[in-house]
N, C-alpha and C positions, 0 to 999 in steps of 0.2 A: 271912212269918208261918206258924207251924206250929200248927195246932189252936187258933188264937186267941191264942197266946202269942208276943209279939214277940221275934224273933231278930235280933240285930245281929251279923253275921258279918264281922269284920274280918280279912283275910288278909294277914299280913306276907309280902312277896315272898320266896320261898325255892325256887329251882328244884329239881325232883326229876325229872329227865328219864327215869329208869329205871322210873318208875311206869307201869303199864298203866292207861290211863284206865278200862278196863272193870272193873278190880279195885280201884279207888281209892274209898274210902268215907269219908274224912275230909277236911277242908279242906286241899288241897294244890295247889301250883302245878305243873302238868305241864310247862310250858314258859314261859320268859321270854326275850324278845329285845329288843335295842335300847333298854335302859333302865338305870336305876340306882335304888337304894333311897335315898330321902331320909332325913334324920335323924328325920323324923316317921313313917317307915315306909311312905311311898307309893312307887309305881313311876312314875318320871318319865322323859321322853325323854332319850336320850343326847345328847352333843355332835354338832354337824355340822361341816362342813368347807368351806373355800374355798381356791382356789389362792393360794399365797404366792410361790413362785419357780418358774422354768422354766430349766433349764440348756440347753435347746434341742438335745438329742441324743436319738436314738431308742433309749433304754436305760432300764431301771428304776433307781431310786435304791436302791442296795444298803446304804448306811450313811449315817448323819447324825452329825456330831460337834458337841457343844454347847460349842465353844471360840470365843472372840472373837465374831465376827458369825455364826458357824456355817459348817460345811463339809458338802458332800455328795459321796459317792463313788458313781459309777455301777457297774453290774454288769460293765462293761468295764474298771474300774480307774481311770477318770479322776476327778481330784479337783477340785472347784470350791469357791471361796469364795462364800458365798451373799449377795453384795451384791444390791441391788435389780435390777441386771443382773449375774448371776453371772459370775465370772471364773475361768477354768481355771488351775490351778497346773500348769505344764508341765514342771517339773524332772524328775519321775519318776512314772510310773504304777505302780499295783499290778498285778501280773501273776499272782497266785496263783489267783484265781478263786473262793476261798472267801469266805463272809461275814466281813468284817474284824472284828478286835478291836482295842482301843485302850487305851493308857495314856499318862499324862503323866509324864515324868521330867525334872525341872529345867525348862529352857526348851524341851524337845523334846516334841512330840506324835508318838507312835510307833504306826504301823499295821502289823498283821500279817494276811496272808490266805493264807499258804502259799507265797508267792513271796519275793523279797528284801524284808525289812522296810523300810518307808519312813518317813521323818520329815518333819514339817512344821516348818520353822525359817526365821525371817527372811522370812516371807511367801511361801515356795515349798516344793516337795517335793524330796526328794533321798533317795538310798539311805542307810540307817543305817550308820554306819561301824563298824569294829572286827571285821569278819568274823562277823556273827551268822548262825545257821542260818536256813533258810527256814521259819520257824515259822508256824503258824496262830493261835496263842494267845499273849497276853502278859498278865502280871500284875505287880503291884508290891508289895513288902513292904520297908518301911524304905528303905535305900539301895540295894536290889537290884531290878532288873528281871529277870523270869523269862520264858523262852520255852519253848514246848512245841508239839507237833503236827507237828514236822518228822520225828519218829520215833514209832513206836508206844508206846515206854516212856520214852524219854530226855527230860529237861528240862535247860535250861542257865540259868545266872545270870551276869550281867555282873560286872565288877569293881566293888567297892563305890563307889557314887556316880558311876559312869561308864558310862552305857548304850551307849557306843560303844567299849567294850573287852570282848571276849568270849573272848579267848585268853591274856591275861597277868594278872599280879597275883593277886587273890583271886577271879577268875572260875572257873567250874567246871561240872561236870555230875553228874547222878545218874540213877537209873532207878526207875520205879514198876513193878516186876515181880511184886509179891506177887499170887499167884493169877492171873497172866496178864492178858490183855486189852490193849486199846490206848486211848490217851488220846483222848477226844472233846471235852473242854473243860477249861479251867483257870480257877478263880475264887479270889480272895483274900477272906478273911473273918476278922475279928477276929485279924489278924496270923498267920493260917494259910493254907496253900495247900491247895486242894481240887482233886484231879485226878479228874474224872469220866470213868470208863472204861466200856467195854461189859461188864465183868464185876463191877466194884465201884467204890467211891469211896474213894480214899486221901487221908488228911490228913497234911500235913507242916508243920513249923514251923522258924523261924529260931532256932537256939540259939547262933549266933555261932561264932567259931573259924575254922580253916582250911577245914573242910568244914561250912558253916553250916546246911545243911538236913537234917533227920532226920524219918523217918516217925513219926507218932503212931498206934500201933495202936488205942488205946482210943478215939480220935476218928474213926477210919476207919469206913466203913459197908460191911460186907462182904456184906450181903444186898440192896443196891440198886445200880443201874447205869443207864446210858442209852446208847442209840445215836443219840440226837438231841442232839448237843452244843449246838446253838443254842437248845435249849429251856431251858437252864440260865440262870436269872435271879436276880440278887442284888437283893433288895427287902425292905423292912419289917424290916431288921436281921437277915435270915436269907437262905437260898438255897432256891429252888424249881426243880423240874425235872420233865420227863416221864420216868417210870421205864420200864425195860425190861419190867416186868410189866403195863403198860397203865394205870397210874394216874399222876395228877399228885401230887407229894409236896413236902413242905417239910422243911427241916432243923430238927429239934428235938433239941438235945443231940448225941448221936452216932447218931441214928436218923432214918429217913425216914418222916414221918407222912403218911398218905394224906389228900388234901383233895378228892378227886373221887369219893367213894363213890356219891353220888347220880347220877352220870353215867357210871358204869363200863360198863354194858351198852350204852348209847348209843354211847360211844366205841369199844367193841369192834366194834360193828356198822358204824360210819361210817368209822373211820380205817383206810385201806389203805396209807398211806405215812407211817408214824410217824417215820421217820428224818429227814424233811424239816421237822419241827416247829421253829419258832423263836418266841421270846417277848420281850416288852418290859415293863419296869416303868414304868407310867404313874403316877408318884408323885403328880402333882397330883390324880388321881382315886382314889388309894389302891387301885389294882388292877393286875393283870398281864393282858395279852392274849397268848394263844398262838394261833399260826396254823398250820393245816395247808393249805397253798396248793393242792395238787393235789386234796385232798378237799373243798375249799371251805368250811372250818369255821374260825371264830374263837371260842375259848373265853375268857371273861372271868372272872377270879377276884377278887372284892372281899376283900382280905386284912384289912380292918378289921371288916367285918360277917360275913365268913366264908361267902360263898355264891358259887355259880357260875351264870352265865347265858351267853348268846351275843350277839354283835354281827354284824349283816349289813348289806349294802346291798340295795336292791330293784331287781332287773334281770331282764329277760326274763320279767316277771310272776311272779317267784319270789324267795325269799331266796337271795342269793349271798354269797360270802366278802367280808369287809371288805378293801379293796384297799391294805393296808399292807405295805410291804416293809422299812421302816426307821422309826426313831422317835428323837426327842430332845425334851428340855425345855430351853428357852433363854430366859433372862430371864422366868421364870415363865409362859411360854407353851408350847404343845404343837404339835409338827409331825411329819408323817409323809411318807415318800417313797413314791411311787406304785409298786405292784407291776407295773403294766403298763408297757411300754416307751415312756413319754412324756417322761421327764426332768423330771417335775413334782414339786414339794414343796408340801404342803398345810398350812394352818393349821387346827388342831382346837380348837374352842371352843364353849362354851355359847351364845355370841352368834349362831352360825349355826344356823338351824332346818332346814336340809336338807343333803344331801351334794352340794355344788357344783351345785345346781339340781335334784337328784334327791330325791324325798321320802324321809323316814325313816319306816318303818312300825314302830311300837311294837306288840309282840305279847305277849299274856298269856293262857294257857290254864289254867283252874283247875276244880276240882270240889269240890262242897260236899255233905256229908251232911245231908239235911233232917230225918231222923227217927232217933232213937236206937234205936227198937225195930222199925223196918221198916214201921210203919204208913203209910198213905197220907198225903201232905202236900200242901199247896198254897202256892205262892209268890204272895202278893198284890202284892208290890212288889219291884222290883229297882232299886237306886239306883247310879248312876255318879257319881263325883266327877271332874270334868275340869278341866284347866288351860286356860282360854279363850285365844283369840287366833289370828289368822291366822298359819299356820306360815311361809309364804314369800310373796314378792311375786307369784309366779306362781300360787299356789294361793289363790284369793280366797274359796273356800267350802269349807274343810276339813271332813272328816267323820270320825266314829268308827264303825266297823262292828262289830257283835256278832251272835252267834247262840247259841242254847242248845238243850239237849235234856234230857229226863228219862230216868231209868234205863230201858234196854231200849226206848226210843222213838227215832223218827227225829229228825234235826235240824230245828228250825224254820227258816223262811226268815231270811236275814240282814236285819237292820234297821240303819238309819243314825241317828246322832246328829249334829245340827248342832253343830260345835265352836265356833260363835259368832265374835265379833270381839274384838279387844283392847279391854278396858274393860268387857266384860260382867261384871256383878256376881255373879249366881247361878251357882255352879260345879256345881250338882246337876242331874242328869237322871234322871227316874223312869219306869219302865215298870210297868204295872199288869196284874195277873191273867194271869200267864204260863201258868198251868195247875196 
């Protein structure tokens, strides 16, 4: 209440990490973690996780493939079919050491990681035939598979319709040499090839003929680039990436549009290892998650509602990075491979209320202007709307903790709200006469 006039301040969650709380005078979210915006505009707890598979090796899961029953690739290049008891495909390991990329061409699933390309065929792994280069990246347009990353500028295509023929027929090669730079990632989008380099982004297309691929200068992006090739994510009918200038961007026409303006200063301060960034399209949640593993940060971008927040686990009495190293969606379910060297794959679902037994701490930091003219104001009532229910079997008495302060004053003591039990009817909790 302000001067006897009732004020109902409803704040739609919209993270603005770069705002200085001491200089914020309008209703803004300073920080949002471990949640998502519902269609009603509320901030709700994110999904939790539980172990789904264990390949029983001391290595992190570097890649997940949503084909058949699902496959997992360890950081050491071992490929497992993810049966209830995972089975290793022993025909050929990946030996390149890079985060794999994958395409399906006919009956072949082709994996590239900078070593000899490997195929999954007839239930096992084998070297891809036809003398392909040791590519890091693979893409597919029409009847052609395209390989890149074996050289700074060269890319190669297979014979039409034959991904195991790289030296005869209408196979060939070309170079992305305009304005220099080296290839950091290859993506196909709307029947075009996008070569993400550390100097620019070149766009090519298939015009047919003896030399089928040609550069499209008008669709290339000469003022954007990336050193973090694994940050490039195809999602929501476009492409997103971590740009060399320190912003996340999305492809709009032939431009890179900034989507992280509200987090720019925060990212500049926190990110010390930008080239290690990798990201995944979590289509079922309409979002992309980008990870900076050494810096301990997971940035989530909701591409339907257009806002950024963070996801964390709670460990060592503080927020730590979400422990994803790989991701897939299979049969409309979500799975991620553990970043730690456990060999485990986890199921990610709204049905889980914790992170494999560890609590999920939902966080929201906001500031509200109480008076338009700077006069003294009084808050007679603060109301919280809670989703009731015991979060986990091990947490029998869940709490919500909050604290507040007025401008230029010290923080009040933390207060706890009993989150109640499943079936409690009244979702409202009121605090009176805060000052």
